[in-house]
Each structure stands twice: as C-alpha cells, then as structure tokens.
C-alpha positions in Angstrom: 4.0 -28.5 -13.4 1.9 -28.2 -10.3 2.3 -28.6 -6.6 6.1 -28.8 -6.3 6.8 -25.8 -8.5 8.4 -22.8 -6.8 9.2 -19.2 -7.7 11.5 -16.8 -5.8 10.1 -13.4 -5.0 11.9 -10.2 -4.1 11.6 -11.4 -0.4 13.6 -14.5 -1.3 10.7 -16.7 0.0 9.8 -19.9 -1.9 6.2 -19.6 -3.0 3.9 -22.6 -3.2 2.4 -22.4 -6.7 -0.8 -24.0 -7.9 -1.3 -25.4 -4.4 -4.2 -24.3 -2.1 -2.9 -23.0 1.2 -5.2 -22.9 4.2 -6.1 -19.4 5.6 -8.6 -18.3 8.2 -11.5 -18.0 5.8 -10.7 -20.8 3.4 -7.8 -21.2 1.0 -5.5 -19.0 -1.1 -3.8 -20.2 -4.2 -1.1 -18.7 -6.4 -1.3 -19.4 -10.1 1.6 -18.3 -12.4 0.7 -16.1 -15.4 1.9 -18.0 -18.5 2.0 -14.8 -20.5 3.9 -12.7 -18.0 7.0 -14.0 -16.2 6.8 -12.9 -12.5 3.0 -12.5 -12.6 0.8 -14.4 -10.2 -3.0 -14.5 -10.0 -4.1 -14.8 -6.4 -7.3 -16.8 -5.8 -9.1 -16.7 -2.5 -11.6 -19.5 -2.2 -11.4 -20.0 -6.0 -12.2 -16.4 -6.9 -9.7 -14.1 -8.6 -8.7 -11.7 -5.8 -5.4 -10.0 -6.6 -2.7 -10.0 -9.3 0.9 -9.6 -8.1 3.9 -8.9 -10.3 6.9 -10.1 -8.3 9.3 -8.1 -10.5 7.4 -4.8 -10.8 5.3 -3.8 -7.7 3.8 -0.9 -9.6 2.2 -3.1 -12.3 -1.6 -3.1 -11.9 -3.1 -5.9 -14.0 -6.7 -5.4 -13.0 -8.5 -2.7 -15.0 -10.4 -1.3 -12.0 -7.1 -0.7 -10.2 -5.8 1.2 -13.2 -9.0 3.3 -13.0 -8.6 4.0 -9.3 -4.9 4.9 -9.8 -5.9 7.6 -12.3 -8.7 8.8 -10.0 -6.3 9.4 -7.2 -4.4 11.9 -9.3 -2.0 13.9 -7.2 -2.5 11.5 -4.3 -0.7 8.8 -6.3 2.1 11.0 -7.6 5.7 10.1 -6.8 6.1 12.9 -4.3 2.8 12.2 -2.6 2.6 12.1 1.2 -1.0 11.0 1.2 -2.6 8.7 3.8 -4.8 6.1 2.2 -7.1 3.6 3.9 -7.7 0.4 2.0 -10.8 -1.6 3.2 -10.1 -5.1 2.0 -6.6 -6.1 1.2 -6.1 -9.7 0.0 -2.6 -9.7 -1.5 -2.4 -5.9 -0.9 -1.6 -5.3 -4.6 -3.0 -1.7 -4.8 -1.3 -0.6 -1.6 1.9 -2.2 -2.6 1.9 -0.4 -6.0 1.1 3.0 -4.5 3.7 2.7 -1.7 6.4 1.7 -4.2 5.5 4.6 -6.5 5.3 7.2 -3.7 7.7 6.2 -0.9 6.5 9.0 1.4 2.8 7.9 1.2 1.2 6.0 4.0 -1.2 3.1 3.7 -3.4 1.3 6.2 -4.9 -1.9 4.9 -7.8 -3.6 6.7 -7.9 -7.3 6.0 -10.4 -9.7 7.6 -8.2 -12.8 7.2 -5.3 -12.6 9.5 -3.4 -15.6 8.0 -3.8 -14.1 4.5 -2.4 -10.8 5.7 0.6 -12.7 7.2 1.2 -14.6 3.9 0.9 -11.4 1.8 3.8 -9.9 3.9 5.8 -13.1 3.7 5.3 -13.8 0.0 5.3 -10.4 -1.6 7.8 -8.3 0.4 5.2 -5.6 1.3 6.8 -2.3 2.4 7.1 -2.2 6.2 5.2 0.0 8.5 4.6 2.9 8.5 4.5 2.8 4.7 2.1 -0.1 4.6 0.4 -1.1 7.9 -1.9 -4.1 7.8 -4.6 -4.2 10.4 -6.6 -7.5 10.9 -10.3 -6.9 11.4 -13.7 -6.5 9.8 -13.6 -3.4 7.6 -16.6 -1.5 8.9 -16.0 -2.3 12.5 -12.4 -1.1 12.2 -13.6 2.1 10.4 -15.4 3.1 13.6 -12.1 3.0 15.5 -10.2 5.4 13.3 -9.6 9.1 13.9 -12.0 11.3 11.9 -10.5 13.3 9.0 -7.3 11.3 9.0 -7.1 10.0 5.4 -6.8 11.5 2.0 -8.5 8.6 0.4 -10.6 5.6 1.4 -10.6 2.6 -1.0 -13.3 0.0 -0.5 -12.2 -3.2 -2.2 -13.6 -5.9 0.0 -15.4 -9.0 -1.2 -17.1 -12.0 0.2 -16.7 -14.4 -2.7 -17.6 -12.5 -5.8 -19.7 -9.8 -4.1 -19.3 -6.8 -1.9 -20.7 -7.4 1.6 -24.0 -5.5 1.8 -23.0 -3.7 5.0 -20.2 -2.1 3.1 -22.6 -0.4 0.7 -25.2 1.4 2.9 -25.7 5.0 3.7 -24.4 4.5 7.2 -21.2 2.9 6.0 -20.6 5.7 3.5 -21.2 8.2 6.2 -18.5 6.6 8.3 -16.1 6.5 5.3 -16.8 10.2 4.6 -16.0 11.0 8.2 -12.6 9.4 7.9 -11.7 11.6 4.9 -9.9 14.9 5.2 -11.4 17.9 3.3 -10.9 17.3 -0.4 -10.5 13.6 0.2 -11.7 10.9 -2.2 -13.8 7.8 -1.7 -13.4 4.9 -4.2 -15.7 1.9 -4.1 -15.1 -1.1 -6.3 -18.0 -3.4 -7.1 -19.0 -6.2 -9.6 -22.5 -6.1 -11.1 -24.5 -7.8 -13.9 -27.0 -6.2 -16.3 -29.1 -4.2 -15.6 -26.6 -3.1 -12.9 -29.0 -2.8 -10.0 -26.2 -2.8 -7.4 -24.3 0.0 -9.1 -27.4 2.1 -9.5 -28.2 1.8 -5.8 -24.6 2.5 -4.8 -24.6 5.6 -6.9 -27.9 6.7 -5.3 -26.6 6.0 -1.8 -23.3 7.9 -2.4 -25.2 10.9 -3.6 -27.0 11.1 -0.3 -23.6 11.3 1.5 -21.2 13.1 -0.9 -21.7 16.4 -2.8 -19.8 15.0 -5.8 -20.2 11.5 -7.2 -19.2 9.9 -10.5 -19.0 6.3 -11.9 -16.1 4.8 -13.9 -17.3 2.0 -16.1 -16.4 0.3 -19.4 -18.9 1.1 -22.2 -19.9 -2.6 -22.7 -20.8 -2.9 -19.0 -22.6 0.4 -19.0 -24.7 -0.7 -22.0 -25.6 -4.0 -20.3 -23.7 -6.3 -22.7 -21.7 -8.0 -20.0 -20.9 -8.0 -16.3 -17.8 -6.6 -14.7 -16.2 -4.1 -12.3 -17.5 -0.5 -11.8 -15.9 2.1 -9.6 -17.9 4.7 -7.6 -15.9 7.9 -7.0 -17.2 10.4 -4.4 -16.0 13.3 -2.4 -16.7 16.8 -1.1 -14.8 18.4 -4.0 -15.2 18.2 -7.8 -13.2 15.6 -9.7 -10.2 16.6 -11.8 -11.6 17.7 -15.2 -8.9 15.7 -17.0 -9.9 12.4 -15.4 -12.6 11.6 -18.1 -10.0 12.0 -20.8 -7.4 9.9 -19.0 -9.8 7.1 -18.4 -10.7 6.9 -22.1 -7.0 6.6 -22.9 -6.6 3.4 -20.8 -5.9 0.1 -22.7 -9.6 -0.8 -21.9 -11.3 2.6 -22.4 -13.5 3.7 -19.5 -16.4 6.2 -19.4 -16.7 8.6 -16.5 -20.5 9.0 -15.9 -21.4 12.3 -14.3 -24.2 15.0 -14.2 -27.4 14.3 -16.0 -26.2 11.0 -17.4 -25.6 9.9 -13.8 -29.1 11.1 -12.9 -30.5 8.8 -15.6 -28.3 5.9 -14.5 -29.5 6.2 -10.9 -33.1 6.6 -12.1 -35.7 5.7 -9.4 -33.4 3.4 -7.5 -33.5 3.9 -3.7 -30.5 4.4 -1.4 -29.2 1.4 0.6 -29.8 1.5 4.3 -28.8 -0.6 7.3 -32.4 -1.3 7.9 -32.3 -3.7 4.9 -29.5 -5.8 6.3 -31.8 -8.2 8.2 -31.8 -11.4 6.3 -29.3 -10.1 3.8 -26.1 -9.8 5.8 -24.8 -11.2 9.1 -23.0 -8.1 10.1 -24.2 -6.0 13.1 -22.6 -2.8 14.4 -20.6 -3.3 17.6 -21.9 -2.0 20.9 -18.7 -0.1 21.3 -15.6 0.5 19.1 -13.4 -2.7 19.1 -9.7 -2.0 18.7 -8.3 -3.7 15.6 -5.6 -6.2 15.8 -2.4 -5.2 14.1 -0.5 -7.7 11.9 3.2 -8.1 12.0 4.8 -5.0 10.6 
C-alpha cells in the first residue's frame, strides 16, 4: 500500500510513507523496509540517504556507519562524554544512534536543508539539545564559525546527490576540520567511489598532507576494483587503536583497514585536492567573513 499508509514512531507522529515530501532542496521520501519491521529507508531526491529504525535508535544499517562506530572506539562507549561534529545530517541516523548509546555525549549536526532538519526532529524523536543540536547551514561555512579544538571527532557525511561536494574534500577543508579537533581527536570522512577509486586515492593523499596518521576502511571487493561503494577515510594526530583492524574484519561485511606501505601504494602518484581546483567544479566559495549558522528548533 502506498500514499495513505502510516506508521507510528516513538514520537507518536504519523509518518507519510512512500510519498515524496517537499523540502528546501527537493524531496524526501520514507520507504518501509519489508524485511525489518520499524525500519525506514530515507531517500533524498531519490538517493538513499539514511536508514532509521523506529524501534531501535542504535541500529546502524549502513555498513559505513558500522565502520565509523568501531573507529570512534572509546568516543562511542556508553560512558562517553565526547563532543562530536557531524557535517551532513539528513535523518541524523548516526548522531541519533551515538546519543542513544551514550547519553552524556554531545552532538552538533550541520544540515544544509532546514526543512529536512525539522522533519527529522518531528519524525524520528531525535534527542533534544544539548544531546543533539541541529544547526542549519552549509557545512564548510559553518565549520569556520566553530571554536577551535572543541570536538573529539568530526564526521563528514555530506552529499550532493550521490557524491561528496568537492569543497568538502580539499586540503583547506581538512585543515579547518583538523583545527576543530581536540588533541587526540578523530576525523572520519565517508565517500562513494568507483574503480579505480580516483576520489578515494586523492582524499587519502590530501588527508596525509594535513594529519600525521591516516588510514582507509574499505571492503575488499571495493579495494580490488570489483565494484563501487563506500570508503571511510580515518585521520588524526594520534595512532589508531591497534585492535581496530581486527574489529573491522569481524563485521558482517568484513572491512580492510589500509595503512602504512599499503596506503602508500594506494595513494600512488595521485595529487592532493586543493581549493584552486574548485573553479568550474564546485559552486562553493569561502565567505568573506564567518557567517553565524542558524539553529533549528531544539
């Protein structure tokens, strides 16, 4: 049944299922998961954007989110008091899961689409501020307004359609992300790439110009060029947990942690990404002065 079907969430709000809802940047649509009662795939402009489990906020359906959850380690533990910045929110599935698992953690989600941010709060009973605070604005511009060294992790999970906006991949962007991190903090960048993975190779090269320690989490079939998919760049000023490689391999979809000489070979002769390349590739331009971000209803 489509159109008039409804499901009740934990917020007791009737959800419009299988019906496009107009948002600021296009449409959002909720599609029930036939194999998982309470599961909803969230499409933004026809692209899979988030997966929400109405009954279990900690359920992470997307493999890359499972990888990032493991990478956060102690920052995602139940007693964590970490402050985590999420650049790109959509339905806020990752922030919702982490906040539910660690009630004393604090999350700031930067979402470009104000109407989508409002609907995520209304539909999915997001934890209230200060646990999850949603700021409406462009991710990189908002990043310039934040206090340096104020977050334990920065998660970049912003997409325009099926790709990461180019201005969220450059050396200048990563330098700003690094400045927002406290000592020992972790940067996580989600991207989608196709063989021979040119975007991922350049992102790794760029991250290595900014951070002392860089790794790449990737499923073996993607690494071998057999199919496209998500990859996660991990970077920081401290070495990664030695047990992470083992934990990633134990996931339902095993993941390789590429480091050291293997990462050298992966990056090869690819050059870093720079803002100078944005002309003709991206419509973003840095603001003349920091622009305060709007804050959605908390």
